[in-house]
N, CA and C atoms of all chains as a GROMACS GRO file, in nm:
protein
  621
    1UNK      N    1  -0.332   9.226   5.787
    1UNK     CA    2  -0.421   9.132   5.719
    1UNK      C    3  -0.335   9.054   5.610
    2UNK      N    4  -0.349   8.922   5.613
    2UNK     CA    5  -0.263   8.845   5.522
    2UNK      C    6  -0.325   8.846   5.381
    3UNK      N    7  -0.236   8.810   5.287
    3UNK     CA    8  -0.283   8.803   5.144
    3UNK      C    9  -0.399   8.713   5.126
    4UNK      N   10  -0.394   8.594   5.203
    4UNK     CA   11  -0.503   8.494   5.190
    4UNK      C   12  -0.634   8.552   5.238
    5UNK      N   13  -0.630   8.631   5.346
    5UNK     CA   14  -0.751   8.691   5.398
    5UNK      C   15  -0.804   8.790   5.298
    6UNK      N   16  -0.714   8.872   5.245
    6UNK     CA   17  -0.760   8.975   5.147
    6UNK      C   18  -0.823   8.903   5.030
    7UNK      N   19  -0.767   8.789   4.981
    7UNK     CA   20  -0.829   8.715   4.872
    7UNK      C   21  -0.967   8.667   4.914
    8UNK      N   22  -0.985   8.624   5.038
    8UNK     CA   23  -1.117   8.578   5.080
    8UNK      C   24  -1.215   8.694   5.076
    9UNK      N   25  -1.163   8.813   5.115
    9UNK     CA   26  -1.260   8.928   5.118
    9UNK      C   27  -1.297   8.962   4.974
   10UNK      N   28  -1.197   8.954   4.882
   10UNK     CA   29  -1.226   8.982   4.738
   10UNK      C   30  -1.331   8.893   4.689
   11UNK      N   31  -1.320   8.760   4.727
   11UNK     CA   32  -1.413   8.655   4.683
   11UNK      C   33  -1.556   8.684   4.735
   12UNK      N   34  -1.564   8.711   4.865
   12UNK     CA   35  -1.693   8.737   4.923
   12UNK      C   36  -1.763   8.860   4.866
   13UNK      N   37  -1.686   8.971   4.857
   13UNK     CA   38  -1.749   9.096   4.812
   13UNK      C   39  -1.783   9.087   4.660
   14UNK      N   40  -1.688   9.035   4.584
   14UNK     CA   41  -1.720   9.033   4.437
   14UNK      C   42  -1.832   8.936   4.403
   15UNK      N   43  -1.837   8.822   4.469
   15UNK     CA   44  -1.945   8.734   4.446
   15UNK      C   45  -2.078   8.780   4.498
   16UNK      N   46  -2.079   8.841   4.612
   16UNK     CA   47  -2.202   8.896   4.668
   16UNK      C   48  -2.254   9.008   4.576
   17UNK      N   49  -2.169   9.093   4.532
   17UNK     CA   50  -2.207   9.205   4.448
   17UNK      C   51  -2.254   9.163   4.310
   18UNK      N   52  -2.177   9.087   4.243
   18UNK     CA   53  -2.209   9.054   4.108
   18UNK      C   54  -2.314   8.947   4.096
   19UNK      N   55  -2.311   8.842   4.174
   19UNK     CA   56  -2.421   8.749   4.174
   19UNK      C   57  -2.543   8.804   4.233
   20UNK      N   58  -2.526   8.897   4.329
   20UNK     CA   59  -2.645   8.961   4.386
   20UNK      C   60  -2.718   9.039   4.279
   21UNK      N   61  -2.644   9.108   4.196
   21UNK     CA   62  -2.703   9.186   4.091
   21UNK      C   63  -2.768   9.090   3.987
   22UNK      N   64  -2.699   8.974   3.956
   22UNK     CA   65  -2.752   8.874   3.865
   22UNK      C   66  -2.889   8.823   3.915
   23UNK      N   67  -2.891   8.779   4.039
   23UNK     CA   68  -3.014   8.717   4.089
   23UNK      C   69  -3.126   8.822   4.107
   24UNK      N   70  -3.087   8.946   4.137
   24UNK     CA   71  -3.190   9.056   4.138
   24UNK      C   72  -3.248   9.073   4.003
   25UNK      N   73  -3.156   9.068   3.896
   25UNK     CA   74  -3.208   9.084   3.757
   25UNK      C   75  -3.299   8.970   3.720
   26UNK      N   76  -3.260   8.844   3.760
   26UNK     CA   77  -3.338   8.726   3.726
   26UNK      C   78  -3.481   8.741   3.790
   27UNK      N   79  -3.489   8.785   3.914
   27UNK     CA   80  -3.615   8.794   3.981
   27UNK      C   81  -3.699   8.905   3.913
   28UNK      N   82  -3.641   9.014   3.874
   28UNK     CA   83  -3.713   9.119   3.809
   28UNK      C   84  -3.758   9.075   3.670
   29UNK      N   85  -3.672   9.003   3.593
   29UNK     CA   86  -3.708   8.964   3.461
   29UNK      C   87  -3.818   8.858   3.465
   30UNK      N   88  -3.814   8.775   3.571
   30UNK     CA   89  -3.917   8.673   3.586
   30UNK      C   90  -4.055   8.735   3.606
   31UNK      N   91  -4.056   8.845   3.687
   31UNK     CA   92  -4.184   8.910   3.718
   31UNK      C   93  -4.240   8.973   3.591
   32UNK      N   94  -4.150   8.993   3.491
   32UNK     CA   95  -4.196   9.049   3.365
   32UNK      C   96  -4.213   8.936   3.255
   33UNK      N   97  -4.204   8.817   3.299
   33UNK     CA   98  -4.226   8.705   3.214
   33UNK      C   99  -4.103   8.649   3.144
   34UNK      N  100  -3.987   8.697   3.178
   34UNK     CA  101  -3.860   8.654   3.115
   34UNK      C  102  -3.816   8.520   3.176
   35UNK      N  103  -3.735   8.447   3.100
   35UNK     CA  104  -3.684   8.316   3.148
   35UNK      C  105  -3.532   8.317   3.171
   36UNK      N  106  -3.472   8.199   3.162
   36UNK     CA  107  -3.333   8.186   3.188
   36UNK      C  108  -3.256   8.236   3.068
   37UNK      N  109  -3.154   8.325   3.083
   37UNK     CA  110  -3.077   8.374   2.977
   37UNK      C  111  -2.933   8.330   3.000
   38UNK      N  112  -2.884   8.246   2.907
   38UNK     CA  113  -2.747   8.194   2.924
   38UNK      C  114  -2.650   8.309   2.910
   39UNK      N  115  -2.680   8.405   2.815
   39UNK     CA  116  -2.589   8.521   2.800
   39UNK      C  117  -2.572   8.599   2.923
   40UNK      N  118  -2.682   8.615   3.004
   40UNK     CA  119  -2.674   8.694   3.126
   40UNK      C  120  -2.584   8.625   3.224
   41UNK      N  121  -2.592   8.493   3.227
   41UNK     CA  122  -2.507   8.418   3.320
   41UNK      C  123  -2.358   8.422   3.277
   42UNK      N  124  -2.339   8.404   3.146
   42UNK     CA  125  -2.204   8.414   3.091
   42UNK      C  126  -2.139   8.548   3.118
   43UNK      N  127  -2.215   8.653   3.096
   43UNK     CA  128  -2.164   8.789   3.127
   43UNK      C  129  -2.134   8.808   3.271
   44UNK      N  130  -2.211   8.746   3.359
   44UNK     CA  131  -2.194   8.751   3.507
   44UNK      C  132  -2.062   8.689   3.544
   45UNK      N  133  -2.041   8.567   3.487
   45UNK     CA  134  -1.922   8.490   3.513
   45UNK      C  135  -1.797   8.562   3.466
   46UNK      N  136  -1.801   8.617   3.344
   46UNK     CA  137  -1.689   8.694   3.292
   46UNK      C  138  -1.656   8.814   3.374
   47UNK      N  139  -1.764   8.891   3.416
   47UNK     CA  140  -1.744   9.008   3.502
   47UNK      C  141  -1.683   8.969   3.634
   48UNK      N  142  -1.730   8.856   3.685
   48UNK     CA  143  -1.671   8.812   3.818
   48UNK      C  144  -1.529   8.778   3.807
   49UNK      N  145  -1.490   8.701   3.702
   49UNK     CA  146  -1.349   8.664   3.680
   49UNK      C  147  -1.262   8.788   3.663
   50UNK      N  148  -1.305   8.874   3.581
   50UNK     CA  149  -1.228   9.000   3.551
   50UNK      C  150  -1.206   9.085   3.675
   51UNK      N  151  -1.316   9.099   3.752
   51UNK     CA  152  -1.311   9.180   3.878
   51UNK      C  153  -1.217   9.112   3.984
   52UNK      N  154  -1.231   8.982   3.992
   52UNK     CA  155  -1.145   8.910   4.094
   52UNK      C  156  -0.993   8.916   4.049
   53UNK      N  157  -0.968   8.900   3.923
   53UNK     CA  158  -0.833   8.902   3.874
   53UNK      C  159  -0.770   9.043   3.899
   54UNK      N  160  -0.848   9.150   3.862
   54UNK     CA  161  -0.800   9.284   3.876
   54UNK      C  162  -0.772   9.316   4.021
   55UNK      N  163  -0.867   9.280   4.111
   55UNK     CA  164  -0.847   9.313   4.253
   55UNK      C  165  -0.731   9.232   4.316
   56UNK      N  166  -0.725   9.105   4.273
   56UNK     CA  167  -0.617   9.022   4.328
   56UNK      C  168  -0.478   9.077   4.282
   57UNK      N  169  -0.467   9.113   4.157
   57UNK     CA  170  -0.342   9.169   4.106
   57UNK      C  171  -0.310   9.300   4.180
   58UNK      N  172  -0.412   9.384   4.203
   58UNK     CA  173  -0.391   9.512   4.278
   58UNK      C  174  -0.342   9.487   4.416
   59UNK      N  175  -0.398   9.387   4.480
   59UNK     CA  176  -0.355   9.357   4.619
   59UNK      C  177  -0.210   9.302   4.614
   60UNK      N  178  -0.180   9.224   4.516
   60UNK     CA  179  -0.047   9.162   4.505
   60UNK      C  180   0.059   9.267   4.479
   61UNK      N  181   0.022   9.369   4.406
   61UNK     CA  182   0.116   9.479   4.374
   61UNK      C  183   0.154   9.554   4.502
   62UNK      N  184   0.058   9.576   4.592
   62UNK     CA  185   0.080   9.645   4.715
   62UNK      C  186   0.150   9.560   4.821
   63UNK      N  187   0.136   9.431   4.814
   63UNK     CA  188   0.205   9.345   4.911
   63UNK      C  189   0.268   9.223   4.841
   64UNK      N  190   0.369   9.250   4.760
   64UNK     CA  191   0.426   9.142   4.672
   64UNK      C  192   0.487   9.024   4.748
   65UNK      N  193   0.547   9.056   4.861
   65UNK     CA  194   0.616   8.954   4.932
   65UNK      C  195   0.513   8.848   4.992
   66UNK      N  196   0.402   8.899   5.043
   66UNK     CA  197   0.301   8.808   5.097
   66UNK      C  198   0.233   8.733   4.983
   67UNK      N  199   0.216   8.798   4.872
   67UNK     CA  200   0.149   8.734   4.754
   67UNK      C  201   0.234   8.621   4.700
   68UNK      N  202   0.366   8.629   4.706
   68UNK     CA  203   0.455   8.526   4.656
   68UNK      C  204   0.464   8.413   4.751
   69UNK      N  205   0.443   8.437   4.880
   69UNK     CA  206   0.459   8.333   4.985
   69UNK      C  207   0.358   8.221   4.957
   70UNK      N  208   0.405   8.093   4.963
   70UNK     CA  209   0.313   7.982   4.946
   70UNK      C  210   0.224   7.964   5.072
   71UNK      N  211   0.114   7.896   5.051
   71UNK     CA  212   0.023   7.868   5.163
   71UNK      C  213   0.099   7.785   5.266
   72UNK      N  214   0.087   7.824   5.389
   72UNK     CA  215   0.148   7.739   5.494
   72UNK      C  216   0.050   7.645   5.556
   73UNK      N  217   0.088   7.574   5.659
   73UNK     CA  218   0.002   7.472   5.720
   73UNK      C  219  -0.129   7.534   5.782
   74UNK      N  220  -0.116   7.653   5.836
   74UNK     CA  221  -0.237   7.711   5.894
   74UNK      C  222  -0.334   7.760   5.780
   75UNK      N  223  -0.284   7.810   5.675
   75UNK     CA  224  -0.367   7.847   5.556
   75UNK      C  225  -0.447   7.724   5.512
   76UNK      N  226  -0.371   7.610   5.499
   76UNK     CA  227  -0.435   7.487   5.449
   76UNK      C  228  -0.537   7.438   5.543
   77UNK      N  229  -0.513   7.450   5.674
   77UNK     CA  230  -0.611   7.405   5.777
   77UNK      C  231  -0.739   7.488   5.771
   78UNK      N  232  -0.715   7.619   5.757
   78UNK     CA  233  -0.826   7.710   5.747
   78UNK      C  234  -0.910   7.678   5.623
   79UNK      N  235  -0.845   7.658   5.515
   79UNK     CA  236  -0.915   7.620   5.387
   79UNK      C  237  -0.994   7.496   5.409
   80UNK      N  238  -0.937   7.394   5.469
   80UNK     CA  239  -1.009   7.267   5.494
   80UNK      C  240  -1.131   7.286   5.577
   81UNK      N  241  -1.114   7.360   5.689
   81UNK     CA  242  -1.232   7.388   5.778
   81UNK      C  243  -1.342   7.456   5.705
   82UNK      N  244  -1.304   7.563   5.626
   82UNK     CA  245  -1.401   7.638   5.548
   82UNK      C  246  -1.469   7.555   5.444
   83UNK      N  247  -1.389   7.462   5.386
   83UNK     CA  248  -1.452   7.371   5.288
   83UNK      C  249  -1.552   7.278   5.349
   84UNK      N  250  -1.524   7.234   5.470
   84UNK     CA  251  -1.614   7.143   5.545
   84UNK      C  252  -1.748   7.214   5.573
   85UNK      N  253  -1.741   7.340   5.615
   85UNK     CA  254  -1.866   7.418   5.643
   85UNK      C  255  -1.941   7.434   5.510
   86UNK      N  256  -1.874   7.472   5.405
   86UNK     CA  257  -1.938   7.499   5.274
   86UNK      C  258  -2.003   7.368   5.227
   87UNK      N  259  -1.929   7.260   5.242
   87UNK     CA  260  -1.986   7.130   5.193
   87UNK      C  261  -2.113   7.092   5.272
   88UNK      N  262  -2.107   7.118   5.399
   88UNK     CA  263  -2.232   7.087   5.485
   88UNK      C  264  -2.350   7.163   5.437
   89UNK      N  265  -2.325   7.293   5.401
   89UNK     CA  266  -2.430   7.377   5.355
   89UNK      C  267  -2.482   7.330   5.218
   90UNK      N  268  -2.383   7.292   5.128
   90UNK     CA  269  -2.422   7.247   4.990
   90UNK      C  270  -2.492   7.117   5.003
   91UNK      N  271  -2.443   7.021   5.085
   91UNK     CA  272  -2.509   6.894   5.097
   91UNK      C  273  -2.655   6.901   5.151
   92UNK      N  274  -2.674   6.987   5.247
   92UNK     CA  275  -2.803   7.011   5.308
   92UNK      C  276  -2.897   7.068   5.208
   93UNK      N  277  -2.849   7.168   5.129
   93UNK     CA  278  -2.936   7.229   5.025
   93UNK      C  279  -2.974   7.124   4.917
   94UNK      N  280  -2.873   7.042   4.875
   94UNK     CA  281  -2.907   6.940   4.771
   94UNK      C  282  -3.006   6.843   4.828
   95UNK      N  283  -2.991   6.803   4.958
   95UNK     CA  284  -3.086   6.708   5.016
   95UNK      C  285  -3.226   6.766   5.023
   96UNK      N  286  -3.236   6.896   5.053
   96UNK     CA  287  -3.363   6.964   5.055
   96UNK      C  288  -3.424   6.971   4.914
   97UNK      N  289  -3.343   6.994   4.812
   97UNK     CA  290  -3.383   6.997   4.671
   97UNK      C  291  -3.444   6.860   4.638
   98UNK      N  292  -3.377   6.752   4.676
   98UNK     CA  293  -3.427   6.616   4.645
   98UNK      C  294  -3.557   6.593   4.724
   99UNK      N  295  -3.569   6.642   4.846
   99UNK     CA  296  -3.685   6.629   4.928
   99UNK      C  297  -3.809   6.696   4.857
  100UNK      N  298  -3.784   6.816   4.819
  100UNK     CA  299  -3.895   6.892   4.750
  100UNK      C  300  -3.929   6.832   4.612
  101UNK      N  301  -3.831   6.767   4.551
  101UNK     CA  302  -3.849   6.704   4.422
  101UNK      C  303  -3.937   6.579   4.434
  102UNK      N  304  -3.940   6.527   4.556
  102UNK     CA  305  -4.022   6.405   4.578
  102UNK      C  306  -4.174   6.438   4.602
  103UNK      N  307  -4.206   6.563   4.612
  103UNK     CA  308  -4.345   6.607   4.633
  103UNK      C  309  -4.430   6.567   4.509
  104UNK      N  310  -4.554   6.563   4.528
  104UNK     CA  311  -4.644   6.536   4.420
  104UNK      C  312  -4.756   6.644   4.406
  105UNK      N  313  -4.737   6.740   4.313
  105UNK     CA  314  -4.639   6.745   4.202
  105UNK      C  315  -4.508   6.795   4.258
  106UNK      N  316  -4.393   6.755   4.193
  106UNK     CA  317  -4.266   6.787   4.248
  106UNK      C  318  -4.234   6.934   4.240
  107UNK      N  319  -4.166   6.987   4.335
  107UNK     CA  320  -4.110   7.122   4.328
  107UNK      C  321  -3.975   7.110   4.275
  108UNK      N  322  -3.958   7.147   4.148
  108UNK     CA  323  -3.827   7.127   4.083
  108UNK      C  324  -3.746   7.248   4.091
  109UNK      N  325  -3.620   7.232   4.133
  109UNK     CA  326  -3.532   7.353   4.142
  109UNK      C  327  -3.478   7.387   3.997
  110UNK      N  328  -3.498   7.500   3.955
  110UNK     CA  329  -3.445   7.537   3.821
  110UNK      C  330  -3.296   7.576   3.825
  111UNK      N  331  -3.239   7.606   3.713
  111UNK     CA  332  -3.099   7.628   3.698
  111UNK      C  333  -3.047   7.741   3.796
  112UNK      N  334  -3.127   7.850   3.797
  112UNK     CA  335  -3.087   7.963   3.881
  112UNK      C  336  -3.095   7.927   4.028
  113UNK      N  337  -3.189   7.849   4.066
  113UNK     CA  338  -3.198   7.810   4.211
  113UNK      C  339  -3.072   7.723   4.250
  114UNK      N  340  -3.038   7.633   4.161
  114UNK     CA  341  -2.915   7.553   4.186
  114UNK      C  342  -2.792   7.632   4.186
  115UNK      N  343  -2.787   7.732   4.092
  115UNK     CA  344  -2.672   7.825   4.089
  115UNK      C  345  -2.665   7.903   4.220
  116UNK      N  346  -2.779   7.946   4.271
  116UNK     CA  347  -2.784   8.018   4.400
  116UNK      C  348  -2.729   7.937   4.513
  117UNK      N  349  -2.766   7.806   4.512
  117UNK     CA  350  -2.711   7.717   4.616
  117UNK      C  351  -2.561   7.709   4.605
  118UNK      N  352  -2.508   7.692   4.482
  118UNK     CA  353  -2.360   7.683   4.464
  118UNK      C  354  -2.296   7.813   4.505
  119UNK      N  355  -2.349   7.926   4.465
  119UNK     CA  356  -2.286   8.057   4.495
  119UNK      C  357  -2.291   8.082   4.648
  120UNK      N  358  -2.397   8.042   4.714
  120UNK     CA  359  -2.406   8.056   4.859
  120UNK      C  360  -2.302   7.975   4.927
  121UNK      N  361  -2.286   7.853   4.881
  121UNK     CA  362  -2.178   7.764   4.939
  121UNK      C  363  -2.043   7.824   4.926
  122UNK      N  364  -2.014   7.880   4.809
  122UNK     CA  365  -1.883   7.941   4.778
  122UNK      C  366  -1.858   8.063   4.870
  123UNK      N  367  -1.965   8.141   4.892
  123UNK     CA  368  -1.959   8.259   4.973
  123UNK      C  369  -1.934   8.215   5.120
  124UNK      N  370  -2.006   8.110   5.161
  124UNK     CA  371  -1.993   8.052   5.294
  124UNK      C  372  -1.844   8.011   5.320
  125UNK      N  373  -1.786   7.949   5.211
  125UNK     CA  374  -1.647   7.901   5.225
  125UNK      C  375  -1.550   8.021   5.250
  126UNK      N  376  -1.562   8.122   5.172
  126UNK     CA  377  -1.474   8.241   5.187
  126UNK      C  378  -1.508   8.311   5.323
  127UNK      N  379  -1.630   8.325   5.356
  127UNK     CA  380  -1.664   8.393   5.479
  127UNK      C  381  -1.611   8.319   5.603
  128UNK      N  382  -1.617   8.185   5.592
  128UNK     CA  383  -1.563   8.103   5.697
  128UNK      C  384  -1.410   8.121   5.714
  129UNK      N  385  -1.344   8.140   5.597
  129UNK     CA  386  -1.198   8.164   5.604
  129UNK      C  387  -1.174   8.299   5.676
  130UNK      N  388  -1.249   8.400   5.637
  130UNK     CA  389  -1.228   8.532   5.697
  130UNK      C  390  -1.249   8.524   5.851
  131UNK      N  391  -1.356   8.459   5.892
  131UNK     CA  392  -1.383   8.443   6.038
  131UNK      C  393  -1.266   8.382   6.107
  132UNK      N  394  -1.209   8.278   6.052
  132UNK     CA  395  -1.093   8.206   6.113
  132UNK      C  396  -0.972   8.296   6.119
  133UNK      N  397  -0.948   8.366   6.007
  133UNK     CA  398  -0.828   8.457   5.997
  133UNK      C  399  -0.844   8.571   6.102
  134UNK      N  400  -0.970   8.625   6.110
  134UNK     CA  401  -0.997   8.732   6.210
  134UNK      C  402  -0.976   8.690   6.348
  135UNK      N  403  -1.016   8.563   6.379
  135UNK     CA  404  -1.004   8.511   6.514
  135UNK      C  405  -0.856   8.470   6.543
  136UNK      N  406  -0.778   8.468   6.437
  136UNK     CA  407  -0.634   8.436   6.457
  136UNK      C  408  -0.605   8.289   6.483
  137UNK      N  409  -0.700   8.204   6.451
  137UNK     CA  410  -0.686   8.057   6.480
  137UNK      C  411  -0.578   7.996   6.397
  138UNK      N  412  -0.969   7.141   7.941
  138UNK     CA  413  -0.893   7.116   7.815
  138UNK      C  414  -0.753   7.174   7.820
  139UNK      N  415  -0.655   7.098   7.766
  139UNK     CA  416  -0.519   7.136   7.775
  139UNK      C  417  -0.485   7.255   7.682
  140UNK      N  418  -0.372   7.317   7.709
  140UNK     CA  419  -0.332   7.427   7.625
  140UNK      C  420  -0.180   7.420   7.606
  141UNK      N  421  -0.137   7.461   7.489
  141UNK     CA  422   0.006   7.467   7.458
  141UNK      C  423   0.052   7.611   7.470
  142UNK      N  424   0.150   7.631   7.560
  142UNK     CA  425   0.214   7.760   7.575
  142UNK      C  426   0.352   7.758   7.513
  143UNK      N  427   0.400   7.876   7.487
  143UNK     CA  428   0.542   7.874   7.422
  143UNK      C  429   0.621   7.989   7.469
  144UNK      N  430   0.750   7.981   7.440
  144UNK     CA  431   0.842   8.084   7.485
  144UNK      C  432   0.896   8.162   7.360
  145UNK      N  433   0.829   8.156   7.253
  145UNK     CA  434   0.878   8.215   7.129
  145UNK      C  435   0.905   8.364   7.140
  146UNK      N  436   0.821   8.441   7.204
  146UNK     CA  437   0.834   8.582   7.219
  146UNK      C  438   0.971   8.610   7.293
  147UNK      N  439   0.994   8.542   7.402
  147UNK     CA  440   1.116   8.562   7.479
  147UNK      C  441   1.240   8.520   7.398
  148UNK      N  442   1.228   8.408   7.334
  148UNK     CA  443   1.340   8.354   7.254
  148UNK      C  444   1.375   8.449   7.139
  149UNK      N  445   1.274   8.503   7.074
  149UNK     CA  446   1.300   8.598   6.964
  149UNK      C  447   1.377   8.721   7.023
  150UNK      N  448   1.334   8.764   7.140
  150UNK     CA  449   1.403   8.876   7.204
  150UNK      C  450   1.545   8.845   7.233
  151UNK      N  451   1.570   8.721   7.283
  151UNK     CA  452   1.708   8.683   7.315
  151UNK      C  453   1.796   8.658   7.198
  152UNK      N  454   1.728   8.639   7.084
  152UNK     CA  455   1.809   8.612   6.959
  152UNK      C  456   1.808   8.743   6.875
  153UNK      N  457   1.865   8.847   6.934
  153UNK     CA  458   1.877   8.975   6.862
  153UNK      C  459   1.752   9.040   6.814
  154UNK      N  460   1.652   9.025   6.900
  154UNK     CA  461   1.519   9.093   6.870
  154UNK      C  462   1.474   9.050   6.730
  155UNK      N  463   1.481   8.916   6.706
  155UNK     CA  464   1.435   8.866   6.573
  155UNK      C  465   1.295   8.897   6.556
  156UNK      N  466   1.257   8.946   6.440
  156UNK     CA  467   1.112   8.976   6.410
  156UNK      C  468   1.038   8.851   6.377
  157UNK      N  469   0.901   8.861   6.390
  157UNK     CA  470   0.812   8.753   6.345
  157UNK      C  471   0.840   8.718   6.203
  158UNK      N  472   0.861   8.823   6.119
  158UNK     CA  473   0.882   8.794   5.978
  158UNK      C  474   1.005   8.724   5.953
  159UNK      N  475   1.113   8.755   6.029
  159UNK     CA  476   1.238   8.683   6.006
  159UNK      C  477   1.228   8.535   6.054
  160UNK      N  478   1.158   8.516   6.164
  160UNK     CA  479   1.137   8.377   6.210
  160UNK      C  480   1.050   8.302   6.107
  161UNK      N  481   0.949   8.365   6.060
  161UNK     CA  482   0.860   8.306   5.965
  161UNK      C  483   0.934   8.256   5.836
  162UNK      N  484   1.026   8.340   5.790
  162UNK     CA  485   1.100   8.307   5.672
  162UNK      C  486   1.195   8.189   5.696
  163UNK      N  487   1.248   8.182   5.817
  163UNK     CA  488   1.338   8.069   5.851
  163UNK      C  489   1.266   7.933   5.857
  164UNK      N  490   1.132   7.936   5.894
  164UNK     CA  491   1.063   7.811   5.909
  164UNK      C  492   0.952   7.785   5.806
  165UNK      N  493   0.955   7.867   5.704
  165UNK     CA  494   0.857   7.856   5.593
  165UNK      C  495   0.711   7.864   5.641
  166UNK      N  496   0.686   7.960   5.723
  166UNK     CA  497   0.544   7.992   5.766
  166UNK      C  498   0.526   8.134   5.735
  167UNK      N  499   0.400   8.175   5.739
  167UNK     CA  500   0.371   8.323   5.722
  167UNK      C  501   0.389   8.393   5.856
  168UNK      N  502   0.404   8.527   5.847
  168UNK     CA  503   0.423   8.606   5.967
  168UNK      C  504   0.293   8.594   6.055
  169UNK      N  505   0.178   8.590   5.992
  169UNK     CA  506   0.052   8.580   6.061
  169UNK      C  507   0.040   8.450   6.142
  170UNK      N  508   0.097   8.342   6.082
  170UNK     CA  509   0.096   8.214   6.149
  170UNK      C  510   0.188   8.214   6.273
  171UNK      N  511   0.304   8.275   6.259
  171UNK     CA  512   0.398   8.290   6.371
  171UNK      C  513   0.332   8.364   6.481
  172UNK      N  514   0.259   8.472   6.444
  172UNK     CA  515   0.190   8.554   6.540
  172UNK      C  516   0.084   8.473   6.612
  173UNK      N  517   0.011   8.393   6.538
  173UNK     CA  518  -0.096   8.309   6.596
  173UNK      C  519  -0.040   8.204   6.692
  174UNK      N  520   0.073   8.147   6.654
  174UNK     CA  521   0.142   8.046   6.738
  174UNK      C  522   0.188   8.121   6.868
  175UNK      N  523   0.250   8.235   6.853
  175UNK     CA  524   0.305   8.305   6.964
  175UNK      C  525   0.197   8.343   7.067
  176UNK      N  526   0.083   8.382   7.018
  176UNK     CA  527  -0.031   8.416   7.106
  176UNK      C  528  -0.110   8.296   7.159
  177UNK      N  529  -0.070   8.174   7.117
  177UNK     CA  530  -0.134   8.057   7.163
  177UNK      C  531  -0.268   8.031   7.101
  178UNK      N  532  -0.295   8.096   6.988
  178UNK     CA  533  -0.426   8.077   6.921
  178UNK      C  534  -0.419   7.958   6.816
  179UNK      N  535  -0.298   7.927   6.780
  179UNK     CA  536  -0.285   7.820   6.683
  179UNK      C  537  -0.170   7.725   6.732
  180UNK      N  538  -0.202   7.601   6.736
  180UNK     CA  539  -0.094   7.502   6.773
  180UNK      C  540  -0.029   7.449   6.650
  181UNK      N  541   0.102   7.468   6.639
  181UNK     CA  542   0.169   7.425   6.511
  181UNK      C  543   0.177   7.273   6.500
  182UNK      N  544   0.203   7.228   6.380
  182UNK     CA  545   0.229   7.087   6.356
  182UNK      C  546   0.359   7.053   6.428
  183UNK      N  547   0.378   6.921   6.449
  183UNK     CA  548   0.495   6.875   6.520
  183UNK      C  549   0.624   6.920   6.440
  184UNK      N  550   0.610   6.905   6.303
  184UNK     CA  551   0.725   6.942   6.216
  184UNK      C  552   0.757   7.092   6.235
  185UNK      N  553   0.656   7.180   6.237
  185UNK     CA  554   0.683   7.326   6.252
  185UNK      C  555   0.738   7.353   6.385
  186UNK      N  556   0.693   7.282   6.485
  186UNK     CA  557   0.742   7.303   6.625
  186UNK      C  558   0.889   7.265   6.628
  187UNK      N  559   0.928   7.160   6.563
  187UNK     CA  560   1.070   7.119   6.560
  187UNK      C  561   1.153   7.221   6.490
  188UNK      N  562   1.098   7.279   6.377
  188UNK     CA  563   1.173   7.374   6.304
  188UNK      C  564   1.196   7.503   6.387
  189UNK      N  565   1.092   7.541   6.461
  189UNK     CA  566   1.104   7.657   6.544
  189UNK      C  567   1.210   7.636   6.651
  190UNK      N  568   1.204   7.517   6.714
  190UNK     CA  569   1.303   7.485   6.817
  190UNK      C  570   1.446   7.487   6.762
  191UNK      N  571   1.455   7.441   6.639
  191UNK     CA  572   1.590   7.432   6.571
  191UNK      C  573   1.647   7.570   6.550
  192UNK      N  574   1.556   7.661   6.515
  192UNK     CA  575   1.599   7.800   6.484
  192UNK      C  576   1.667   7.862   6.612
  193UNK      N  577   1.607   7.828   6.729
  193UNK     CA  578   1.658   7.885   6.854
  193UNK      C  579   1.763   7.795   6.922
  194UNK      N  580   1.784   7.681   6.855
  194UNK     CA  581   1.884   7.589   6.915
  194UNK      C  582   1.850   7.532   7.049
  195UNK      N  583   1.720   7.513   7.070
  195UNK     CA  584   1.670   7.466   7.198
  195UNK      C  585   1.597   7.334   7.177
  196UNK      N  586   1.590   7.252   7.279
  196UNK     CA  587   1.502   7.130   7.269
  196UNK      C  588   1.350   7.172   7.265
  197UNK      N  589   1.271   7.087   7.209
  197UNK     CA  590   1.131   7.118   7.190
  197UNK      C  591   1.061   7.159   7.318
  198UNK      N  592   1.096   7.088   7.428
  198UNK     CA  593   1.025   7.113   7.556
  198UNK      C  594   1.063   7.243   7.619
  199UNK      N  595   1.179   7.301   7.566
  199UNK     CA  596   1.216   7.441   7.622
  199UNK      C  597   1.135   7.548   7.550
  200UNK      N  598   1.079   7.515   7.434
  200UNK     CA  599   1.010   7.617   7.357
  200UNK      C  600   0.858   7.606   7.382
  201UNK      N  601   0.806   7.481   7.380
  201UNK     CA  602   0.666   7.456   7.400
  201UNK      C  603   0.638   7.382   7.527
  202UNK      N  604   0.534   7.418   7.599
  202UNK     CA  605   0.492   7.353   7.720
  202UNK      C  606   0.345   7.319   7.707
  203UNK      N  607   0.309   7.204   7.757
  203UNK     CA  608   0.168   7.162   7.759
  203UNK      C  609   0.116   7.163   7.901
  204UNK      N  610   0.008   7.233   7.920
  204UNK     CA  611  -0.054   7.230   8.056
  204UNK      C  612  -0.197   7.178   8.048
  205UNK      N  613  -0.226   7.086   8.132
  205UNK     CA  614  -0.365   7.031   8.132
  205UNK      C  615  -0.442   7.107   8.242
  206UNK      N  616  -0.539   7.187   8.197
  206UNK     CA  617  -0.615   7.274   8.285
  206UNK      C  618  -0.725   7.199   8.362
  207UNK      N  619  -0.750   7.072   8.326
  207UNK     CA  620  -0.863   6.998   8.391
  207UNK      C  621  -0.832   6.966   8.534
   0.00000   0.00000   0.00000
């Protein structure tokens, strides 16, 4: 497994876990009447960055040669394809948000819903990279 | 649809059992990419194809072949 694929796995697992916990907390706090907490989001982002840095450094320690190697043409192509898939998902979600916003009364997407769309697109991007690396394309 | 086949595996063997990693380092690609090229799962750029051919000292058409399956 290449360093780039390991990085994609780190991204998918850490984002799924940490943002999954964040959105689970948001849903539970909302059922109790709680609103949007910037502190909760900030803590989530810090936890995500710390976890990703620690895991990436750990992987780099065990395979230093691969970690130092620059991205080659196949890595860049895989990134571009994954970005295209993620962009399609993001654009579709934003278009749907605009569609629902045109209702009367409008269904307005709040901050957490928009964050969910962004996080999902990012997870899609990394997942798409993993699929391509697994298929050996 | 056409497919690109190559002789990289054989040429590596003929060049002192060169490993995929050694070839990858000579042409600035990763070992995984060399493996994908060798298995025909990834078609390299023209520049990479020329670099691979240069490593083995062979013309491009001796290393890569295109077959139209249609």
